[in-house]
C-alpha positions as CSV (number, residue, x, y, z in Angstrom):
1,M,83.4,18.4,10.5
2,H,83.9,16.5,13.7
3,E,82.6,13.3,12.0
4,V,84.9,13.6,9.0
5,A,87.9,14.3,11.2
6,S,87.0,11.3,13.3
7,R,86.9,9.0,10.1
8,K,90.3,10.3,9.0
9,A,91.6,9.7,12.4
10,R,90.5,6.0,12.1
11,G,92.4,5.6,8.8
12,F,89.6,5.9,6.2
13,S,89.6,8.2,3.1
14,A,86.7,10.2,1.9
15,R,85.8,7.4,-0.6
16,G,85.7,4.8,2.0
17,F,88.9,2.9,1.1
18,S,91.7,2.3,3.4
19,A,94.5,4.7,3.1
20,R,96.9,2.1,4.6
21,G,98.4,-0.5,2.3
22,F,95.4,-1.0,-0.1
23,S,95.9,-1.0,-4.0
24,A,93.3,-1.6,-6.8
25,R,93.8,-4.9,-8.7
26,G,94.3,-4.8,-12.6
27,F,94.1,-7.3,-15.6
28,S,96.8,-10.0,-15.8
29,L,98.7,-10.7,-19.0
30,V,96.9,-14.0,-19.6
31,E,93.5,-12.2,-19.4
32,M,94.7,-9.5,-21.9
33,L,95.9,-12.1,-24.4
34,L,92.6,-14.0,-24.0
35,A,90.6,-10.9,-24.7
36,V,92.7,-10.0,-27.7
37,F,92.3,-13.5,-29.1
38,I,88.5,-13.4,-28.7
39,L,88.4,-9.9,-30.3
40,G,90.6,-11.1,-33.1
41,V,88.4,-14.0,-33.9
42,G,85.4,-11.7,-34.1
43,V,87.2,-9.2,-36.3
44,I,88.5,-11.8,-38.6
45,S,85.1,-13.4,-39.0
46,I,83.5,-10.1,-39.8
47,A,86.4,-9.1,-42.2
48,A,85.9,-12.4,-44.0
49,L,82.5,-11.3,-45.1
50,F,83.8,-8.3,-46.9
51,P,85.4,-10.1,-49.9
52,A,82.3,-12.2,-50.4
53,G,80.2,-9.1,-50.1
54,I,82.3,-7.3,-52.7
55,V,82.0,-10.3,-55.1
56,L,78.2,-10.5,-54.6
57,Q,77.9,-6.8,-55.2
58,R,80.0,-7.0,-58.3
59,Q,77.8,-9.8,-59.6
60,A,74.6,-7.9,-58.8
61,T,76.0,-4.9,-60.6
62,D,76.9,-7.0,-63.7
63,D,73.4,-8.6,-63.7
64,I,71.8,-5.1,-63.7
65,I,74.2,-3.3,-66.0
66,G,74.8,-6.2,-68.5
67,P,71.3,-6.0,-70.1
68,L,71.6,-2.2,-70.2
69,V,74.9,-2.4,-72.1
70,A,73.4,-4.9,-74.5
71,K,70.6,-2.5,-75.3
72,N,73.1,0.3,-75.8
73,A,75.1,-2.1,-78.1
74,F,72.0,-2.9,-80.2
75,A,71.1,0.7,-80.5
76,T,74.7,1.6,-81.6
77,I,74.7,-1.2,-84.2
78,R,71.3,-0.2,-85.6
79,S,72.5,3.4,-85.9
80,K,74.9,2.3,-88.7
81,L,73.5,-1.0,-90.0
82,S,70.2,-2.0,-91.5
83,P,69.0,-5.4,-93.0
84,S,69.4,-4.0,-96.5
85,D,73.2,-3.8,-95.9
86,F,73.4,-7.6,-95.8
87,G,73.2,-10.1,-98.7
88,G,73.6,-13.8,-99.2
89,F,76.2,-16.1,-100.7
90,N,73.9,-16.6,-103.7
91,D,74.1,-12.9,-104.4
92,F,77.7,-13.6,-105.5
93,G,76.9,-16.7,-107.5
94,L,78.1,-18.9,-104.7
95,P,76.1,-21.9,-103.4
96,T,74.0,-21.3,-100.3
97,Q,76.1,-24.0,-98.5
98,Y,79.7,-23.4,-99.2
99,Q,81.5,-26.7,-99.6
100,N,84.6,-28.1,-97.9
101,P,86.5,-26.7,-96.1
102,G,83.8,-24.2,-95.3
103,V,83.7,-21.9,-92.4
104,A,83.6,-23.7,-89.1
105,G,80.3,-23.3,-87.2
106,T,78.6,-21.4,-90.0
107,I,78.0,-23.2,-93.3
108,R,79.6,-26.6,-92.9
109,P,80.4,-26.9,-89.2
110,V,81.6,-30.5,-89.1
111,G,83.1,-32.4,-92.1
112,G,80.4,-34.0,-94.2
113,S,77.5,-32.7,-92.1
114,D,75.7,-29.8,-93.7
115,I,73.3,-27.6,-91.9
116,G,70.5,-26.9,-94.3
117,Q,69.6,-23.3,-94.8
118,V,66.8,-21.5,-96.5
119,S,68.1,-20.0,-99.8
120,G,70.1,-16.8,-99.0
121,D,70.5,-17.7,-95.3
122,W,73.8,-18.3,-93.5
123,G,74.9,-19.2,-90.0
124,W,76.7,-17.1,-87.4
125,M,79.7,-15.2,-88.8
126,R,81.9,-12.8,-86.9
127,P,82.9,-9.4,-88.3
128,G,86.5,-8.6,-89.4
129,F,88.9,-7.0,-87.0
130,L,91.6,-4.3,-87.3
131,F,94.5,-4.5,-84.9
132,G,96.4,-1.3,-85.7
133,T,100.2,-0.9,-85.7
134,A,102.8,0.1,-83.2
135,A,103.2,3.4,-85.0
136,D,99.4,4.1,-85.4
137,A,97.0,2.5,-83.0
138,S,94.0,4.7,-84.0
139,N,92.1,1.7,-85.5
140,A,93.2,-0.9,-82.9
141,G,90.3,-3.1,-81.8
142,T,88.0,-1.8,-84.5
143,I,85.5,-4.3,-85.9
144,D,85.0,-4.1,-89.7
145,I,81.5,-5.7,-90.2
146,F,82.0,-6.7,-93.9
147,S,85.8,-7.0,-93.8
148,A,86.2,-4.1,-96.3
149,G,89.7,-3.3,-95.1
150,F,90.8,-6.9,-95.5
151,T,89.3,-6.9,-99.0
152,R,91.1,-3.7,-100.0
153,Q,94.4,-5.1,-98.8
154,A,93.8,-8.5,-100.4
155,R,92.8,-7.1,-103.8
156,G,95.4,-4.3,-103.8
157,I,92.9,-1.4,-103.7
158,A,94.5,1.6,-102.0
159,P,94.2,3.0,-99.5
160,A,93.8,0.1,-97.1
161,P,93.9,0.3,-93.3
162,A,97.3,-0.3,-91.9
163,G,98.3,-3.2,-89.8
164,P,97.2,-6.8,-89.4
165,K,93.6,-7.8,-89.9
166,A,91.3,-10.7,-89.1
167,T,88.4,-12.0,-91.0
168,E,86.1,-15.1,-91.0
169,I,87.0,-16.3,-94.5
170,A,90.7,-15.4,-94.8
171,D,91.2,-17.4,-98.0
172,G,88.2,-15.8,-99.8
173,L,85.4,-17.2,-101.9
174,E,85.6,-16.5,-105.6
175,F,82.6,-14.8,-107.2
176,A,81.4,-17.3,-109.8
177,T,80.0,-14.6,-112.1
178,N,82.8,-12.0,-111.8
179,P,85.1,-11.8,-114.8
180,E,88.0,-10.8,-112.6
181,S,87.3,-13.5,-110.0
182,L,87.1,-11.1,-107.1
183,T,86.5,-12.7,-103.8
184,L,84.3,-12.5,-100.7
185,F,86.3,-12.4,-97.5
186,G,83.7,-12.1,-94.8
187,I,80.0,-11.6,-94.0
188,P,78.0,-11.4,-97.2
189,Y,76.9,-7.9,-98.0
190,N,74.4,-6.4,-100.5
191,P,76.5,-6.1,-103.7
192,R,73.8,-4.0,-105.4
193,K,74.0,-1.4,-102.6
194,Y,77.8,-1.6,-102.3
195,P,79.2,-2.6,-105.8
196,L,82.8,-1.4,-105.4
197,F,84.4,-4.8,-105.1
198,T,82.3,-6.4,-107.8
199,L,83.2,-3.7,-110.4
200,A,85.9,-4.2,-113.0
201,S,89.0,-2.2,-112.2
202,A,88.3,0.1,-115.2
203,D,84.9,0.9,-113.8
204,R,86.1,1.5,-110.3
205,P,86.3,5.2,-109.3
206,S,89.8,6.3,-108.3
207,D,88.7,9.0,-105.8
208,P,88.7,7.3,-102.3
209,L,85.8,9.5,-101.3
210,L,83.7,8.1,-104.2
211,Q,84.9,4.6,-103.4
212,Q,83.7,4.9,-99.8
213,L,80.1,5.5,-101.1
214,Q,80.3,2.2,-103.0
215,E,82.0,-0.1,-100.5
216,P,80.6,-1.8,-97.4
217,A,83.0,0.0,-95.0
218,I,81.0,-0.1,-91.8
219,T,83.1,-0.1,-88.6
220,F,82.7,0.2,-84.8
221,T,85.8,1.4,-82.9
222,Q,86.9,0.1,-79.6
223,A,85.7,3.3,-78.0
224,E,82.2,2.8,-79.5
225,R,82.1,-0.7,-78.0
226,S,82.9,0.4,-74.5
227,Y,80.6,1.4,-71.7
228,P,80.7,4.1,-70.6
229,Q,81.9,5.1,-74.0
230,G,85.4,6.6,-73.8
231,L,86.7,9.6,-75.8
232,P,89.5,8.5,-78.1
233,K,92.5,10.9,-78.2
234,Y,94.4,11.6,-81.4
235,G,97.2,13.9,-82.2
236,A,101.0,13.7,-81.7
237,T,100.5,10.6,-79.6
238,Q,98.7,7.3,-80.2
239,Q,95.1,6.7,-79.4
240,V,94.4,6.3,-75.7
241,A,92.0,3.4,-75.0
242,P,89.1,4.4,-72.7
243,N,89.3,3.1,-69.2
244,S,85.7,1.8,-69.3
245,S,84.0,-0.8,-67.2
246,Y,82.3,-2.9,-69.9
247,Y,82.9,-3.8,-73.5
248,W,80.9,-5.7,-76.2
249,D,81.5,-7.6,-79.4
250,C,79.0,-9.1,-81.8
251,M,78.3,-11.5,-84.6
252,F,75.6,-11.9,-87.3
253,R,73.5,-14.5,-89.1
254,R,70.7,-14.5,-91.6
255,N,67.9,-16.8,-90.7
256,G,64.6,-17.1,-92.4
257,G,65.5,-14.1,-94.5
258,K,66.0,-11.9,-91.4
259,V,69.3,-10.7,-90.0
260,Q,70.0,-11.4,-86.4
261,V,72.8,-10.0,-84.2
262,A,74.3,-11.6,-81.1
263,V,76.0,-9.3,-78.6
264,F,78.5,-10.4,-75.9
265,I,79.0,-8.2,-72.9
266,Y,82.1,-8.6,-70.8
267,R,84.2,-6.8,-68.2
268,V,88.0,-6.5,-68.3
269,T,90.2,-6.1,-65.2
270,A,93.8,-6.6,-64.2
271,P,94.6,-9.7,-62.2
272,G,94.2,-7.6,-59.0
273,G,90.7,-6.6,-59.9
274,E,90.9,-3.0,-61.0
275,N,89.7,-1.8,-64.3
276,R,92.3,-1.1,-67.0
277,P,92.4,0.3,-70.5
278,Y,91.7,-2.5,-73.0
279,T,91.8,-3.0,-76.7
280,V,90.8,-6.3,-78.4
281,R,93.7,-8.0,-80.1
282,A,94.5,-11.5,-81.3
283,N,95.8,-14.1,-78.9
284,T,99.2,-15.2,-79.9
285,T,100.6,-17.4,-77.2
286,N,97.8,-20.1,-77.4
287,T,97.6,-20.4,-81.1
288,G,97.4,-24.0,-82.4
289,S,98.4,-26.6,-79.8
290,G,95.8,-28.1,-77.6
291,A,92.7,-26.7,-79.4
292,P,89.8,-29.1,-80.1
293,G,89.7,-30.2,-83.7
294,G,88.0,-27.7,-86.0
295,A,88.0,-24.9,-83.4
296,F,89.4,-21.5,-84.1
297,D,92.0,-19.6,-82.1
298,G,92.3,-15.8,-82.1
299,S,95.0,-14.8,-84.6
300,N,95.7,-12.3,-87.3
301,T,93.4,-14.3,-89.6
302,T,90.6,-15.1,-87.2
303,P,88.5,-12.7,-85.0
304,P,89.3,-13.4,-81.4
305,I,86.0,-12.5,-79.7
306,P,83.8,-14.4,-79.5
307,A,85.6,-17.7,-79.6
308,L,84.0,-20.8,-81.2
309,Y,83.8,-24.3,-79.7
310,L,82.3,-27.2,-81.7
311,A,80.0,-29.6,-79.7
312,P,81.3,-33.1,-80.4
313,N,79.6,-35.7,-82.5
314,F,76.3,-33.9,-82.6
315,G,73.3,-36.0,-83.8
316,T,75.3,-39.2,-84.6
317,G,75.2,-42.8,-83.4
318,T,73.5,-43.2,-80.0
319,L,73.7,-39.4,-79.4
320,A,76.1,-40.3,-76.5
321,T,77.8,-36.9,-76.6
322,S,75.1,-34.8,-78.3
323,W,73.7,-31.7,-76.6
324,P,71.1,-32.1,-75.2
325,N,71.2,-35.7,-74.1
326,R,68.0,-36.7,-72.4
327,T,68.2,-40.5,-72.8
328,N,71.7,-41.9,-72.7
329,T,72.9,-43.3,-69.4
330,A,76.6,-43.7,-70.3
331,N,77.3,-40.6,-68.1
332,S,77.3,-42.2,-64.6
333,T,76.3,-40.8,-61.3
334,A,79.9,-41.4,-60.2
335,Q,80.9,-38.6,-62.6
336,G,78.4,-36.3,-60.9
337,Y,75.4,-36.7,-63.3
338,S,71.9,-37.2,-62.1
339,A,70.5,-40.7,-62.2
340,Q,68.9,-39.9,-65.6
341,P,71.0,-37.3,-67.4
342,T,68.9,-34.2,-68.0
343,A,68.8,-31.6,-70.7
344,D,70.6,-29.0,-68.5
345,E,73.7,-31.3,-68.0
346,I,76.4,-31.3,-70.7
347,P,77.6,-34.8,-71.7
348,G,81.3,-35.4,-71.5
349,T,81.9,-32.8,-68.8
350,G,81.6,-35.1,-65.7
351,I,84.2,-35.5,-63.0
352,N,87.6,-36.7,-64.4
353,A,86.2,-36.5,-68.0
354,A,89.3,-35.1,-69.7
355,A,88.1,-35.5,-73.3
356,S,86.7,-32.0,-73.4
357,F,89.4,-30.4,-71.2
358,G,92.8,-29.4,-72.5
359,S,95.9,-27.8,-71.1
360,P,95.5,-25.1,-68.4
361,E,96.8,-22.4,-70.7
362,Q,94.2,-23.0,-73.4
363,V,91.2,-20.7,-73.7
364,W,89.0,-23.4,-75.3
365,D,87.9,-24.7,-72.0
366,D,86.5,-21.4,-70.8
367,W,83.1,-22.2,-72.1
368,Q,82.9,-24.7,-69.1
369,A,83.7,-22.0,-66.5
370,P,81.1,-21.0,-63.9
371,A,78.7,-18.2,-65.1
372,S,79.9,-18.4,-68.8
373,W,77.5,-17.2,-71.5
374,W,77.0,-19.0,-74.8
375,V,75.1,-18.4,-78.0
376,D,74.5,-21.6,-80.0
377,N,74.1,-22.2,-83.7
378,H,70.3,-22.0,-83.3
379,G,70.5,-18.5,-81.8
380,S,69.6,-19.6,-78.3
381,T,71.5,-18.1,-75.3
382,H,72.7,-20.2,-72.4
383,R,74.4,-19.5,-69.1
384,V,76.5,-22.0,-67.1
385,L,75.0,-22.5,-63.6
386,I,77.5,-25.0,-62.3
387,G,80.8,-25.0,-64.2
388,R,84.2,-26.6,-63.8
389,N,87.8,-25.2,-63.9
390,N,89.5,-28.6,-64.0
391,I,88.7,-32.3,-64.6
392,A,88.2,-33.0,-60.9
393,Q,85.0,-30.9,-61.2
394,G,81.8,-31.5,-63.1
395,P,79.5,-31.9,-64.8
396,V,78.7,-28.6,-66.4
397,K,75.1,-27.7,-65.7
398,L,73.2,-24.9,-67.4
399,Q,70.8,-22.4,-65.8
400,R,68.0,-23.8,-67.9
401,A,67.4,-26.9,-70.0
402,I,68.5,-26.8,-73.7
403,P,65.3,-26.5,-75.8
404,S,64.4,-29.2,-78.3
405,L,63.7,-27.4,-81.6
406,P,61.0,-28.5,-84.0
407,R,62.1,-29.7,-87.4
408,S,62.0,-26.6,-89.7
409,P,64.2,-25.2,-92.4
410,V,64.1,-21.9,-90.7
411,N,65.7,-23.5,-87.6
412,G,68.5,-24.7,-89.9
413,Y,67.6,-28.3,-90.8
414,S,65.3,-30.1,-93.1
415,P,61.7,-30.8,-91.9
416,T,62.1,-34.3,-93.3
417,G,65.4,-35.0,-91.4
418,T,65.9,-38.3,-89.7
419,G,65.9,-39.0,-86.0
420,A,63.7,-37.9,-83.2
421,N,64.2,-34.3,-83.8
422,G,66.4,-34.3,-87.0
423,P,70.1,-34.6,-86.9
424,N,70.7,-30.9,-86.5
425,A,68.2,-30.2,-83.8
426,F,71.1,-30.5,-81.4
427,I,73.7,-27.9,-80.6
428,S,76.6,-28.2,-83.1
429,G,78.7,-25.2,-82.0
430,I,78.7,-22.5,-79.3
431,W,80.3,-19.1,-79.2
432,F,81.6,-17.7,-76.0
433,V,84.0,-15.1,-74.5
434,P,87.4,-16.4,-73.4
435,R,88.3,-15.5,-69.8
436,R,91.9,-14.3,-70.3
437,D,94.2,-13.1,-73.0
438,D,98.0,-13.2,-73.5
439,R,98.5,-9.8,-71.9
440,G,97.3,-10.9,-68.5
441,N,93.8,-9.3,-68.7
442,V,91.0,-11.1,-66.8
443,I,87.9,-11.1,-69.0
444,T,84.6,-11.7,-67.2
445,P,81.5,-12.6,-69.3
446,V,78.6,-10.6,-68.1
447,F,75.7,-11.1,-70.5
448,A,74.7,-12.3,-74.0
449,A,71.6,-11.6,-76.1
450,V,70.3,-12.1,-79.6
451,E,67.9,-9.7,-81.4
452,E,66.7,-9.1,-84.9
453,L,68.4,-6.2,-86.6
């Protein structure tokens, strides 16, 4: 006690600090600002990783879920369709190769250049579409495999689905052996299994239920083509489209007597990135202007998904623009090509090559975008590894080289064709998913696959 009192008497506190005139020193404003700046740089750097991480996570999810959705799509298709449902153009008395103007990308893809087919075979064809009406949207976005609804409407057979429709052969092909000159408006079906449209009107049953047993009316609704599958709602209000994450569409071909189906998986979001209810409908703002010659646009007479792009000048001249191009050196390194153009580089898509790039609002250039998926006329799938969004970028490079096919009629060209691999060994057309529509939806291709039905 005496020592403590002595220390206090000398002016020291119990903690050893002077009690006379001493104050602890704090941080200055400059030091605080410097600390905040350093902390901000660190936080911003870390925060910048989150968007990239979200994108990578989304891509990883797409890579995992895409094949699963494709398997689900194939199973759904096989639940309603079998190879016996399909026929050939020759079943209707039509030539195997329909002559000019033909169906782009299928029977005569480029004027004067036929793709030989085994008798009864036909190239890729898209199913018909039903777009519904403002008053009744219950069938909006439904695909009609054999365009039965379009045929009913065109031939005046009631009842026909309401609203606009799309089909691959809107003008129709006349049955050469039919006394009433009825027409084929879409994918060839088996007329022996479904004779309704080949019957004379006097022999056609008037009961719609009996007619359904005799017509190729096989459809897949928008809800059936969503994943997870949504539950459509009917009643006093219109159908409510499911708010799903993924969607699929398909097309068919007959090759070597076997029916193949190609499935395209895609994801639909709003511009901000969130999922939104979606129903396929025709593009209307981009119709016509700026589309490459011979290419189709989505409209009330043409199915919108998948879109078709015709590879230019396939198998002609020096093969300067053919896909693949393994020998021509016209594409220079200044345009971004390798010293010797390889089979995974697409000719005509180099830096500042504008020939295959149109106006910004056109969907026809979306096949060149990064990570796009294609199905070509030979049934091969391709994915863009390095793409371009404008002519200052390029060239387009694929994930793997385009295969060179052997000459064979099953591959779609004559075994006695001319040239190193025959004129049709090269890609003449590709089908792809456009990346946007006229409603502001952002469409992201996820996966594409081809299987035998």
